[in-house]
PDB file with one MODEL, atoms N, CA, C and O in Angstrom:
MODEL        1
ATOM      1  N   MET A   1    -157.099  63.614  59.235  1.00  0.00           N
ATOM      2  CA  MET A   1    -158.490  63.571  59.514  1.00  0.00           C
ATOM      3  C   MET A   1    -158.717  63.928  61.084  1.00  0.00           C
ATOM      4  O   MET A   1    -159.604  64.659  61.523  1.00  0.00           O
ATOM      5  N   ASP A   2    -157.860  63.345  61.725  1.00  0.00           N
ATOM      6  CA  ASP A   2    -157.949  63.522  63.061  1.00  0.00           C
ATOM      7  C   ASP A   2    -157.385  64.807  63.477  1.00  0.00           C
ATOM      8  O   ASP A   2    -157.838  65.519  64.373  1.00  0.00           O
ATOM      9  N   LYS A   3    -156.540  65.002  62.878  1.00  0.00           N
ATOM     10  CA  LYS A   3    -155.782  66.730  63.778  1.00  0.00           C
ATOM     11  C   LYS A   3    -156.376  67.440  63.081  1.00  0.00           C
ATOM     12  O   LYS A   3    -155.959  68.557  63.387  1.00  0.00           O
ATOM     13  N   THR A   4    -157.284  67.576  62.122  1.00  0.00           N
ATOM     14  CA  THR A   4    -157.544  68.860  61.452  1.00  0.00           C
ATOM     15  C   THR A   4    -157.620  69.825  62.504  1.00  0.00           C
ATOM     16  O   THR A   4    -157.896  69.226  63.543  1.00  0.00           O
ATOM     17  N   LEU A   5    -157.495  71.068  62.698  1.00  0.00           N
ATOM     18  CA  LEU A   5    -158.294  72.437  63.225  1.00  0.00           C
ATOM     19  C   LEU A   5    -158.780  73.460  63.099  1.00  0.00           C
ATOM     20  O   LEU A   5    -158.074  74.134  62.350  1.00  0.00           O
ATOM     21  N   PRO A   6    -159.889  74.145  63.522  1.00  0.00           N
ATOM     22  CA  PRO A   6    -160.310  74.437  64.601  1.00  0.00           C
ATOM     23  C   PRO A   6    -161.357  72.715  64.555  1.00  0.00           C
ATOM     24  O   PRO A   6    -161.539  72.330  65.710  1.00  0.00           O
ATOM     25  N   ASN A   7    -161.828  72.000  63.764  1.00  0.00           N
ATOM     26  CA  ASN A   7    -162.845  71.099  63.896  1.00  0.00           C
ATOM     27  C   ASN A   7    -162.384  69.759  63.259  1.00  0.00           C
ATOM     28  O   ASN A   7    -162.155  69.468  62.085  1.00  0.00           O
ATOM     29  N   PRO A   8    -162.303  68.839  64.723  1.00  0.00           N
ATOM     30  CA  PRO A   8    -161.665  67.494  64.404  1.00  0.00           C
ATOM     31  C   PRO A   8    -162.240  66.183  63.408  1.00  0.00           C
ATOM     32  O   PRO A   8    -163.065  65.470  63.980  1.00  0.00           O
ATOM     33  N   TYR A   9    -162.026  65.944  62.530  1.00  0.00           N
ATOM     34  CA  TYR A   9    -162.904  65.079  61.697  1.00  0.00           C
ATOM     35  C   TYR A   9    -163.390  65.882  60.602  1.00  0.00           C
ATOM     36  O   TYR A   9    -164.041  65.261  59.762  1.00  0.00           O
ATOM     37  N   SER A  10    -163.206  67.276  60.392  1.00  0.00           N
ATOM     38  CA  SER A  10    -163.750  67.889  59.652  1.00  0.00           C
ATOM     39  C   SER A  10    -164.294  67.223  57.968  1.00  0.00           C
ATOM     40  O   SER A  10    -163.477  66.611  57.279  1.00  0.00           O
ATOM     41  N   GLU A  11    -165.513  67.417  57.559  1.00  0.00           N
ATOM     42  CA  GLU A  11    -166.217  67.036  56.594  1.00  0.00           C
ATOM     43  C   GLU A  11    -165.703  67.881  55.466  1.00  0.00           C
ATOM     44  O   GLU A  11    -165.856  67.514  54.301  1.00  0.00           O
ATOM     45  N   ALA A  12    -164.996  69.190  55.831  1.00  0.00           N
ATOM     46  CA  ALA A  12    -164.514  69.698  54.388  1.00  0.00           C
ATOM     47  C   ALA A  12    -163.253  69.437  54.229  1.00  0.00           C
ATOM     48  O   ALA A  12    -162.793  69.775  53.139  1.00  0.00           O
ATOM     49  N   ARG A  13    -162.336  68.798  55.186  1.00  0.00           N
ATOM     50  CA  ARG A  13    -161.216  68.417  55.195  1.00  0.00           C
ATOM     51  C   ARG A  13    -161.212  66.891  53.977  1.00  0.00           C
ATOM     52  O   ARG A  13    -160.623  66.845  52.897  1.00  0.00           O
ATOM     53  N   PHE A  14    -161.837  66.084  54.443  1.00  0.00           N
ATOM     54  CA  PHE A  14    -161.967  64.840  54.084  1.00  0.00           C
ATOM     55  C   PHE A  14    -162.710  65.446  52.484  1.00  0.00           C
ATOM     56  O   PHE A  14    -162.487  64.715  51.519  1.00  0.00           O
ATOM     57  N   ASN A  15    -163.271  66.298  52.310  1.00  0.00           N
ATOM     58  CA  ASN A  15    -163.514  66.189  50.725  1.00  0.00           C
ATOM     59  C   ASN A  15    -162.145  67.502  50.084  1.00  0.00           C
ATOM     60  O   ASN A  15    -162.157  67.790  48.887  1.00  0.00           O
ATOM     61  N   GLU A  16    -161.488  67.908  50.673  1.00  0.00           N
ATOM     62  CA  GLU A  16    -160.254  68.606  49.679  1.00  0.00           C
ATOM     63  C   GLU A  16    -158.963  67.368  49.849  1.00  0.00           C
ATOM     64  O   GLU A  16    -158.077  67.264  49.001  1.00  0.00           O
ATOM     65  N   ILE A  17    -159.017  66.742  50.717  1.00  0.00           N
ATOM     66  CA  ILE A  17    -158.479  65.412  50.559  1.00  0.00           C
ATOM     67  C   ILE A  17    -158.324  64.385  49.362  1.00  0.00           C
ATOM     68  O   ILE A  17    -157.368  63.916  48.745  1.00  0.00           O
ATOM     69  N   VAL A  18    -160.139  64.209  49.304  1.00  0.00           N
ATOM     70  CA  VAL A  18    -160.651  63.655  47.925  1.00  0.00           C
ATOM     71  C   VAL A  18    -160.200  63.715  46.569  1.00  0.00           C
ATOM     72  O   VAL A  18    -159.721  62.920  45.761  1.00  0.00           O
ATOM     73  N   ASN A  19    -160.634  65.389  46.599  1.00  0.00           N
ATOM     74  CA  ASN A  19    -160.329  65.998  45.478  1.00  0.00           C
ATOM     75  C   ASN A  19    -158.983  65.812  45.308  1.00  0.00           C
ATOM     76  O   ASN A  19    -158.710  65.031  44.396  1.00  0.00           O
ATOM     77  N   GLU A  20    -157.679  66.480  46.144  1.00  0.00           N
ATOM     78  CA  GLU A  20    -156.443  66.037  45.922  1.00  0.00           C
ATOM     79  C   GLU A  20    -156.314  64.460  45.239  1.00  0.00           C
ATOM     80  O   GLU A  20    -155.981  63.965  44.162  1.00  0.00           O
ATOM     81  N   ALA A  21    -156.691  64.106  46.283  1.00  0.00           N
ATOM     82  CA  ALA A  21    -156.365  62.298  45.965  1.00  0.00           C
ATOM     83  C   ALA A  21    -156.859  61.927  44.223  1.00  0.00           C
ATOM     84  O   ALA A  21    -156.073  61.409  43.429  1.00  0.00           O
ATOM     85  N   LYS A  22    -158.326  62.319  43.857  1.00  0.00           N
ATOM     86  CA  LYS A  22    -159.053  62.165  42.833  1.00  0.00           C
ATOM     87  C   LYS A  22    -157.807  62.572  41.692  1.00  0.00           C
ATOM     88  O   LYS A  22    -157.330  61.953  40.741  1.00  0.00           O
ATOM     89  N   ASN A  23    -157.639  63.417  42.062  1.00  0.00           N
ATOM     90  CA  ASN A  23    -156.687  64.618  40.683  1.00  0.00           C
ATOM     91  C   ASN A  23    -155.472  63.743  40.253  1.00  0.00           C
ATOM     92  O   ASN A  23    -155.030  63.455  39.141  1.00  0.00           O
ATOM     93  N   PHE A  24    -154.902  63.266  42.122  1.00  0.00           N
ATOM     94  CA  PHE A  24    -153.348  62.255  40.951  1.00  0.00           C
ATOM     95  C   PHE A  24    -153.783  60.965  40.778  1.00  0.00           C
ATOM     96  O   PHE A  24    -153.098  60.288  40.012  1.00  0.00           O
ATOM     97  N   LEU A  25    -154.908  60.351  41.373  1.00  0.00           N
ATOM     98  CA  LEU A  25    -155.298  59.295  40.362  1.00  0.00           C
ATOM     99  C   LEU A  25    -156.200  58.803  39.161  1.00  0.00           C
ATOM    100  O   LEU A  25    -156.452  57.705  38.665  1.00  0.00           O
ATOM    101  N   LYS A  26    -156.597  60.207  38.901  1.00  0.00           N
ATOM    102  CA  LYS A  26    -156.796  60.128  37.555  1.00  0.00           C
ATOM    103  C   LYS A  26    -155.705  60.510  36.229  1.00  0.00           C
ATOM    104  O   LYS A  26    -155.760  60.414  35.003  1.00  0.00           O
ATOM    105  N   LYS A  27    -154.786  60.953  37.155  1.00  0.00           N
ATOM    106  CA  LYS A  27    -153.535  60.707  36.405  1.00  0.00           C
ATOM    107  C   LYS A  27    -152.779  59.241  36.069  1.00  0.00           C
ATOM    108  O   LYS A  27    -152.065  58.811  35.163  1.00  0.00           O
ATOM    109  N   LEU A  28    -153.090  58.958  36.756  1.00  0.00           N
ATOM    110  CA  LEU A  28    -152.660  57.694  36.794  1.00  0.00           C
ATOM    111  C   LEU A  28    -152.864  57.170  36.066  1.00  0.00           C
ATOM    112  O   LEU A  28    -152.033  56.428  35.542  1.00  0.00           O
ATOM    113  N   GLY A  29    -154.131  57.300  35.649  1.00  0.00           N
ATOM    114  CA  GLY A  29    -155.380  56.190  34.548  1.00  0.00           C
ATOM    115  C   GLY A  29    -156.411  55.611  35.439  1.00  0.00           C
ATOM    116  O   GLY A  29    -157.447  55.044  35.091  1.00  0.00           O
ATOM    117  N   TYR A  30    -155.944  55.855  36.741  1.00  0.00           N
ATOM    118  CA  TYR A  30    -157.764  55.103  37.003  1.00  0.00           C
ATOM    119  C   TYR A  30    -158.831  55.640  36.758  1.00  0.00           C
ATOM    120  O   TYR A  30    -158.869  56.818  36.402  1.00  0.00           O
ATOM    121  N   LYS A  31    -160.043  54.813  36.911  1.00  0.00           N
ATOM    122  CA  LYS A  31    -160.973  55.290  37.292  1.00  0.00           C
ATOM    123  C   LYS A  31    -162.150  55.691  37.699  1.00  0.00           C
ATOM    124  O   LYS A  31    -163.081  54.888  37.746  1.00  0.00           O
ATOM    125  N   GLU A  32    -162.321  57.132  38.099  1.00  0.00           N
ATOM    126  CA  GLU A  32    -162.839  57.855  39.183  1.00  0.00           C
ATOM    127  C   GLU A  32    -164.258  56.656  39.995  1.00  0.00           C
ATOM    128  O   GLU A  32    -164.161  56.043  41.058  1.00  0.00           O
ATOM    129  N   GLU A  33    -165.188  56.671  39.236  1.00  0.00           N
ATOM    130  CA  GLU A  33    -166.371  55.395  39.718  1.00  0.00           C
ATOM    131  C   GLU A  33    -165.969  54.721  40.511  1.00  0.00           C
ATOM    132  O   GLU A  33    -166.608  54.441  41.525  1.00  0.00           O
ATOM    133  N   ASN A  34    -164.289  54.095  40.133  1.00  0.00           N
ATOM    134  CA  ASN A  34    -164.169  52.212  41.108  1.00  0.00           C
ATOM    135  C   ASN A  34    -163.359  52.885  42.042  1.00  0.00           C
ATOM    136  O   ASN A  34    -162.680  52.167  42.775  1.00  0.00           O
ATOM    137  N   ILE A  35    -163.241  54.719  42.248  1.00  0.00           N
ATOM    138  CA  ILE A  35    -162.538  54.511  43.665  1.00  0.00           C
ATOM    139  C   ILE A  35    -163.467  55.088  44.973  1.00  0.00           C
ATOM    140  O   ILE A  35    -164.164  56.103  44.958  1.00  0.00           O
ATOM    141  N   GLN A  36    -163.303  54.289  45.932  1.00  0.00           N
ATOM    142  CA  GLN A  36    -163.837  54.910  47.088  1.00  0.00           C
ATOM    143  C   GLN A  36    -163.182  55.451  48.008  1.00  0.00           C
ATOM    144  O   GLN A  36    -162.013  55.077  48.100  1.00  0.00           O
ATOM    145  N   PHE A  37    -163.584  56.309  48.818  1.00  0.00           N
ATOM    146  CA  PHE A  37    -163.150  57.051  49.622  1.00  0.00           C
ATOM    147  C   PHE A  37    -163.154  56.723  50.946  1.00  0.00           C
ATOM    148  O   PHE A  37    -164.315  57.132  50.970  1.00  0.00           O
ATOM    149  N   ILE A  38    -162.935  56.324  52.231  1.00  0.00           N
ATOM    150  CA  ILE A  38    -163.475  56.396  52.920  1.00  0.00           C
ATOM    151  C   ILE A  38    -162.828  57.113  54.351  1.00  0.00           C
ATOM    152  O   ILE A  38    -161.821  56.528  54.750  1.00  0.00           O
ATOM    153  N   PRO A  39    -163.149  57.989  54.965  1.00  0.00           N
ATOM    154  CA  PRO A  39    -162.690  58.623  56.376  1.00  0.00           C
ATOM    155  C   PRO A  39    -162.187  57.822  57.141  1.00  0.00           C
ATOM    156  O   PRO A  39    -162.710  56.759  56.808  1.00  0.00           O
ATOM    157  N   ILE A  40    -161.619  57.654  57.824  1.00  0.00           N
ATOM    158  CA  ILE A  40    -160.441  57.138  58.682  1.00  0.00           C
ATOM    159  C   ILE A  40    -159.804  57.986  59.837  1.00  0.00           C
ATOM    160  O   ILE A  40    -159.606  59.191  59.686  1.00  0.00           O
ATOM    161  N   SER A  41    -159.512  57.371  60.914  1.00  0.00           N
ATOM    162  CA  SER A  41    -158.377  57.740  61.652  1.00  0.00           C
ATOM    163  C   SER A  41    -157.293  56.515  62.039  1.00  0.00           C
ATOM    164  O   SER A  41    -157.728  55.640  62.788  1.00  0.00           O
ATOM    165  N   GLY A  42    -156.274  56.434  61.696  1.00  0.00           N
ATOM    166  CA  GLY A  42    -155.583  55.317  61.227  1.00  0.00           C
ATOM    167  C   GLY A  42    -155.281  55.129  63.178  1.00  0.00           C
ATOM    168  O   GLY A  42    -155.707  54.205  63.870  1.00  0.00           O
ATOM    169  N   TYR A  43    -154.408  56.363  63.667  1.00  0.00           N
ATOM    170  CA  TYR A  43    -154.161  56.551  64.462  1.00  0.00           C
ATOM    171  C   TYR A  43    -155.140  56.090  66.441  1.00  0.00           C
ATOM    172  O   TYR A  43    -154.842  55.680  67.563  1.00  0.00           O
ATOM    173  N   LEU A  44    -156.226  56.510  65.715  1.00  0.00           N
ATOM    174  CA  LEU A  44    -157.233  56.286  66.880  1.00  0.00           C
ATOM    175  C   LEU A  44    -158.211  55.210  66.964  1.00  0.00           C
ATOM    176  O   LEU A  44    -159.004  54.734  67.776  1.00  0.00           O
ATOM    177  N   GLY A  45    -157.760  55.015  65.627  1.00  0.00           N
ATOM    178  CA  GLY A  45    -158.668  53.912  65.092  1.00  0.00           C
ATOM    179  C   GLY A  45    -160.378  53.870  64.746  1.00  0.00           C
ATOM    180  O   GLY A  45    -161.028  52.826  64.711  1.00  0.00           O
ATOM    181  N   GLU A  46    -160.835  54.998  64.546  1.00  0.00           N
ATOM    182  CA  GLU A  46    -161.641  55.735  64.319  1.00  0.00           C
ATOM    183  C   GLU A  46    -162.238  55.060  62.515  1.00  0.00           C
ATOM    184  O   GLU A  46    -161.605  55.285  61.484  1.00  0.00           O
ATOM    185  N   ASN A  47    -163.821  54.081  62.591  1.00  0.00           N
ATOM    186  CA  ASN A  47    -163.985  54.121  61.478  1.00  0.00           C
ATOM    187  C   ASN A  47    -162.980  52.644  61.134  1.00  0.00           C
ATOM    188  O   ASN A  47    -163.333  52.381  59.984  1.00  0.00           O
ATOM    189  N   LEU A  48    -162.354  52.006  61.376  1.00  0.00           N
ATOM    190  CA  LEU A  48    -161.962  51.440  60.651  1.00  0.00           C
ATOM    191  C   LEU A  48    -162.121  49.848  60.347  1.00  0.00           C
ATOM    192  O   LEU A  48    -161.948  49.115  59.373  1.00  0.00           O
ATOM    193  N   ILE A  49    -162.756  49.629  62.383  1.00  0.00           N
ATOM    194  CA  ILE A  49    -163.288  48.332  62.506  1.00  0.00           C
ATOM    195  C   ILE A  49    -165.206  48.277  62.884  1.00  0.00           C
ATOM    196  O   ILE A  49    -165.921  47.295  63.082  1.00  0.00           O
ATOM    197  N   THR A  50    -165.471  49.404  62.867  1.00  0.00           N
ATOM    198  CA  THR A  50    -166.799  50.020  63.479  1.00  0.00           C
ATOM    199  C   THR A  50    -166.911  51.214  63.130  1.00  0.00           C
ATOM    200  O   THR A  50    -165.912  51.933  63.164  1.00  0.00           O
ATOM    201  N   ARG A  51    -168.108  51.699  62.724  1.00  0.00           N
ATOM    202  CA  ARG A  51    -168.538  53.071  62.274  1.00  0.00           C
ATOM    203  C   ARG A  51    -168.393  53.631  63.530  1.00  0.00           C
ATOM    204  O   ARG A  51    -168.527  52.871  64.489  1.00  0.00           O
ATOM    205  N   THR A  52    -168.085  55.092  63.779  1.00  0.00           N
ATOM    206  CA  THR A  52    -167.293  55.677  64.441  1.00  0.00           C
ATOM    207  C   THR A  52    -169.007  57.021  64.624  1.00  0.00           C
ATOM    208  O   THR A  52    -170.023  57.259  63.971  1.00  0.00           O
ATOM    209  N   ASP A  53    -168.436  57.451  65.761  1.00  0.00           N
ATOM    210  CA  ASP A  53    -169.772  58.357  65.953  1.00  0.00           C
ATOM    211  C   ASP A  53    -168.961  60.091  65.829  1.00  0.00           C
ATOM    212  O   ASP A  53    -169.544  61.167  65.697  1.00  0.00           O
ATOM    213  N   LYS A  54    -167.698  59.868  65.915  1.00  0.00           N
ATOM    214  CA  LYS A  54    -167.461  60.937  65.475  1.00  0.00           C
ATOM    215  C   LYS A  54    -167.647  61.901  64.094  1.00  0.00           C
ATOM    216  O   LYS A  54    -167.591  63.130  64.083  1.00  0.00           O
ATOM    217  N   MET A  55    -167.893  60.975  62.886  1.00  0.00           N
ATOM    218  CA  MET A  55    -167.901  61.771  61.600  1.00  0.00           C
ATOM    219  C   MET A  55    -169.639  61.607  60.979  1.00  0.00           C
ATOM    220  O   MET A  55    -169.916  61.089  59.898  1.00  0.00           O
ATOM    221  N   PRO A  56    -170.509  62.102  61.819  1.00  0.00           N
ATOM    222  CA  PRO A  56    -171.739  61.663  61.843  1.00  0.00           C
ATOM    223  C   PRO A  56    -171.814  61.968  60.391  1.00  0.00           C
ATOM    224  O   PRO A  56    -172.491  61.125  59.800  1.00  0.00           O
ATOM    225  N   TRP A  57    -171.256  63.061  59.496  1.00  0.00           N
ATOM    226  CA  TRP A  57    -171.696  63.378  58.214  1.00  0.00           C
ATOM    227  C   TRP A  57    -170.996  62.376  57.141  1.00  0.00           C
ATOM    228  O   TRP A  57    -170.894  62.593  55.934  1.00  0.00           O
ATOM    229  N   TYR A  58    -170.442  60.992  57.996  1.00  0.00           N
ATOM    230  CA  TYR A  58    -170.232  60.138  56.761  1.00  0.00           C
ATOM    231  C   TYR A  58    -171.194  58.813  56.937  1.00  0.00           C
ATOM    232  O   TYR A  58    -171.069  57.999  57.851  1.00  0.00           O
ATOM    233  N   LYS A  59    -172.319  58.744  55.737  1.00  0.00           N
ATOM    234  CA  LYS A  59    -172.999  57.538  55.693  1.00  0.00           C
ATOM    235  C   LYS A  59    -172.362  56.909  55.338  1.00  0.00           C
ATOM    236  O   LYS A  59    -172.281  57.170  56.538  1.00  0.00           O
ATOM    237  N   GLY A  60    -171.416  55.953  54.732  1.00  0.00           N
ATOM    238  CA  GLY A  60    -171.042  55.339  54.170  1.00  0.00           C
ATOM    239  C   GLY A  60    -170.432  53.703  54.997  1.00  0.00           C
ATOM    240  O   GLY A  60    -170.590  53.696  56.218  1.00  0.00           O
ATOM    241  N   VAL A  61    -169.955  52.752  54.541  1.00  0.00           N
ATOM    242  CA  VAL A  61    -169.212  51.791  55.060  1.00  0.00           C
ATOM    243  C   VAL A  61    -167.820  52.108  56.066  1.00  0.00           C
ATOM    244  O   VAL A  61    -167.185  53.151  55.907  1.00  0.00           O
ATOM    245  N   CYS A  62    -167.534  51.362  56.831  1.00  0.00           N
ATOM    246  CA  CYS A  62    -166.453  51.225  57.077  1.00  0.00           C
ATOM    247  C   CYS A  62    -164.305  50.452  57.240  1.00  0.00           C
ATOM    248  O   CYS A  62    -164.205  49.289  57.631  1.00  0.00           O
ATOM    249  N   LEU A  63    -163.584  50.874  57.064  1.00  0.00           N
ATOM    250  CA  LEU A  63    -163.305  50.038  56.187  1.00  0.00           C
ATOM    251  C   LEU A  63    -163.377  48.840  56.420  1.00  0.00           C
ATOM    252  O   LEU A  63    -163.797  48.501  55.314  1.00  0.00           O
ATOM    253  N   THR A  64    -163.308  47.952  56.954  1.00  0.00           N
ATOM    254  CA  THR A  64    -163.129  46.167  57.224  1.00  0.00           C
ATOM    255  C   THR A  64    -164.614  45.897  56.199  1.00  0.00           C
ATOM    256  O   THR A  64    -164.634  44.920  55.450  1.00  0.00           O
ATOM    257  N   GLU A  65    -165.818  46.867  56.266  1.00  0.00           N
ATOM    258  CA  GLU A  65    -166.738  46.508  55.527  1.00  0.00           C
ATOM    259  C   GLU A  65    -166.481  46.602  54.239  1.00  0.00           C
ATOM    260  O   GLU A  65    -166.881  45.664  53.548  1.00  0.00           O
ATOM    261  N   ALA A  66    -165.840  47.605  53.638  1.00  0.00           N
ATOM    262  CA  ALA A  66    -165.202  48.041  52.426  1.00  0.00           C
ATOM    263  C   ALA A  66    -164.296  46.732  51.554  1.00  0.00           C
ATOM    264  O   ALA A  66    -164.336  46.512  50.344  1.00  0.00           O
ATOM    265  N   ILE A  67    -163.533  46.018  52.564  1.00  0.00           N
ATOM    266  CA  ILE A  67    -162.696  45.298  52.162  1.00  0.00           C
ATOM    267  C   ILE A  67    -163.054  44.014  52.014  1.00  0.00           C
ATOM    268  O   ILE A  67    -162.666  43.124  51.257  1.00  0.00           O
ATOM    269  N   ASP A  68    -164.190  44.092  53.213  1.00  0.00           N
ATOM    270  CA  ASP A  68    -164.946  42.324  52.804  1.00  0.00           C
ATOM    271  C   ASP A  68    -165.926  42.524  51.679  1.00  0.00           C
ATOM    272  O   ASP A  68    -166.681  41.582  51.442  1.00  0.00           O
ATOM    273  N   LYS A  69    -165.982  43.155  51.259  1.00  0.00           N
ATOM    274  CA  LYS A  69    -167.035  43.794  49.649  1.00  0.00           C
ATOM    275  C   LYS A  69    -166.215  43.606  48.093  1.00  0.00           C
ATOM    276  O   LYS A  69    -166.663  43.505  46.952  1.00  0.00           O
ATOM    277  N   LEU A  70    -164.761  43.613  48.659  1.00  0.00           N
ATOM    278  CA  LEU A  70    -163.958  43.728  47.511  1.00  0.00           C
ATOM    279  C   LEU A  70    -164.239  42.195  46.616  1.00  0.00           C
ATOM    280  O   LEU A  70    -164.846  41.420  47.356  1.00  0.00           O
ATOM    281  N   PRO A  71    -164.011  41.703  45.511  1.00  0.00           N
ATOM    282  CA  PRO A  71    -164.433  41.187  44.576  1.00  0.00           C
ATOM    283  C   PRO A  71    -163.288  40.133  44.632  1.00  0.00           C
ATOM    284  O   PRO A  71    -162.174  40.576  44.354  1.00  0.00           O
ATOM    285  N   SER A  72    -163.403  38.448  45.031  1.00  0.00           N
ATOM    286  CA  SER A  72    -162.083  37.681  45.032  1.00  0.00           C
ATOM    287  C   SER A  72    -161.264  37.340  44.186  1.00  0.00           C
ATOM    288  O   SER A  72    -161.723  36.602  43.314  1.00  0.00           O
ATOM    289  N   PRO A  73    -160.131  37.618  44.104  1.00  0.00           N
ATOM    290  CA  PRO A  73    -159.239  37.126  42.224  1.00  0.00           C
ATOM    291  C   PRO A  73    -159.890  35.774  42.088  1.00  0.00           C
ATOM    292  O   PRO A  73    -160.333  35.143  43.048  1.00  0.00           O
ATOM    293  N   VAL A  74    -159.929  35.259  40.501  1.00  0.00           N
ATOM    294  CA  VAL A  74    -160.090  34.496  39.892  1.00  0.00           C
ATOM    295  C   VAL A  74    -159.324  33.514  39.932  1.00  0.00           C
ATOM    296  O   VAL A  74    -158.521  33.866  39.068  1.00  0.00           O
ATOM    297  N   ARG A  75    -158.893  32.345  40.359  1.00  0.00           N
ATOM    298  CA  ARG A  75    -157.405  31.450  40.490  1.00  0.00           C
ATOM    299  C   ARG A  75    -157.863  30.573  39.236  1.00  0.00           C
ATOM    300  O   ARG A  75    -158.986  30.472  38.744  1.00  0.00           O
ATOM    301  N   PRO A  76    -156.810  30.043  38.912  1.00  0.00           N
ATOM    302  CA  PRO A  76    -156.719  29.133  37.729  1.00  0.00           C
ATOM    303  C   PRO A  76    -156.637  27.867  38.553  1.00  0.00           C
ATOM    304  O   PRO A  76    -155.727  27.744  39.372  1.00  0.00           O
ATOM    305  N   SER A  77    -157.790  26.664  38.329  1.00  0.00           N
ATOM    306  CA  SER A  77    -157.690  25.867  38.855  1.00  0.00           C
ATOM    307  C   SER A  77    -157.229  24.356  37.518  1.00  0.00           C
ATOM    308  O   SER A  77    -156.956  23.177  37.741  1.00  0.00           O
ATOM    309  N   ASP A  78    -157.315  25.029  36.373  1.00  0.00           N
ATOM    310  CA  ASP A  78    -157.120  23.832  35.353  1.00  0.00           C
ATOM    311  C   ASP A  78    -155.021  23.865  34.994  1.00  0.00           C
ATOM    312  O   ASP A  78    -154.336  23.427  34.069  1.00  0.00           O
ATOM    313  N   LYS A  79    -154.763  24.455  36.006  1.00  0.00           N
ATOM    314  CA  LYS A  79    -152.795  24.592  36.018  1.00  0.00           C
ATOM    315  C   LYS A  79    -152.133  23.778  36.993  1.00  0.00           C
ATOM    316  O   LYS A  79    -152.716  23.677  38.073  1.00  0.00           O
ATOM    317  N   PRO A  80    -151.195  23.258  36.873  1.00  0.00           N
ATOM    318  CA  PRO A  80    -150.709  22.596  38.130  1.00  0.00           C
ATOM    319  C   PRO A  80    -150.635  23.777  39.292  1.00  0.00           C
ATOM    320  O   PRO A  80    -150.511  24.991  39.133  1.00  0.00           O
ATOM    321  N   LEU A  81    -150.769  22.892  40.698  1.00  0.00           N
ATOM    322  CA  LEU A  81    -149.962  23.818  41.506  1.00  0.00           C
ATOM    323  C   LEU A  81    -148.889  24.490  42.038  1.00  0.00           C
ATOM    324  O   LEU A  81    -148.965  25.715  41.950  1.00  0.00           O
ATOM    325  N   ARG A  82    -148.469  24.294  42.265  1.00  0.00           N
ATOM    326  CA  ARG A  82    -146.801  25.419  42.466  1.00  0.00           C
ATOM    327  C   ARG A  82    -146.699  26.348  43.382  1.00  0.00           C
ATOM    328  O   ARG A  82    -147.110  27.507  43.316  1.00  0.00           O
ATOM    329  N   LEU A  83    -145.976  25.665  44.504  1.00  0.00           N
ATOM    330  CA  LEU A  83    -145.666  26.247  45.791  1.00  0.00           C
ATOM    331  C   LEU A  83    -144.044  26.850  45.870  1.00  0.00           C
ATOM    332  O   LEU A  83    -143.147  26.294  45.235  1.00  0.00           O
ATOM    333  N   PRO A  84    -143.822  27.924  46.636  1.00  0.00           N
ATOM    334  CA  PRO A  84    -142.562  28.082  46.401  1.00  0.00           C
ATOM    335  C   PRO A  84    -142.296  27.539  47.495  1.00  0.00           C
ATOM    336  O   PRO A  84    -143.020  27.021  48.345  1.00  0.00           O
ATOM    337  N   LEU A  85    -140.476  27.788  47.377  1.00  0.00           N
ATOM    338  CA  LEU A  85    -139.742  26.974  48.323  1.00  0.00           C
ATOM    339  C   LEU A  85    -138.595  27.863  48.887  1.00  0.00           C
ATOM    340  O   LEU A  85    -137.813  27.406  49.721  1.00  0.00           O
TER     341      LEU A  85
ENDMDL
END
């Protein structure tokens, strides 16, 4: 995302990447409506912890907010506790 030329953080490049990833993930059996795409720059840390001003076209959440919204797994409480040694 951050190295696209001539426009860094380009919405067109993001949409191109999303379309390629959607096609690949659909072939693997994932449902398209369950997949959320977030534009980030891991190199510069843009849109990872807080929203960035460099992507004004993106109105969604940052990566940490999306991770916080994931449902926690159900842990069995009726089975004995097992700890690896």
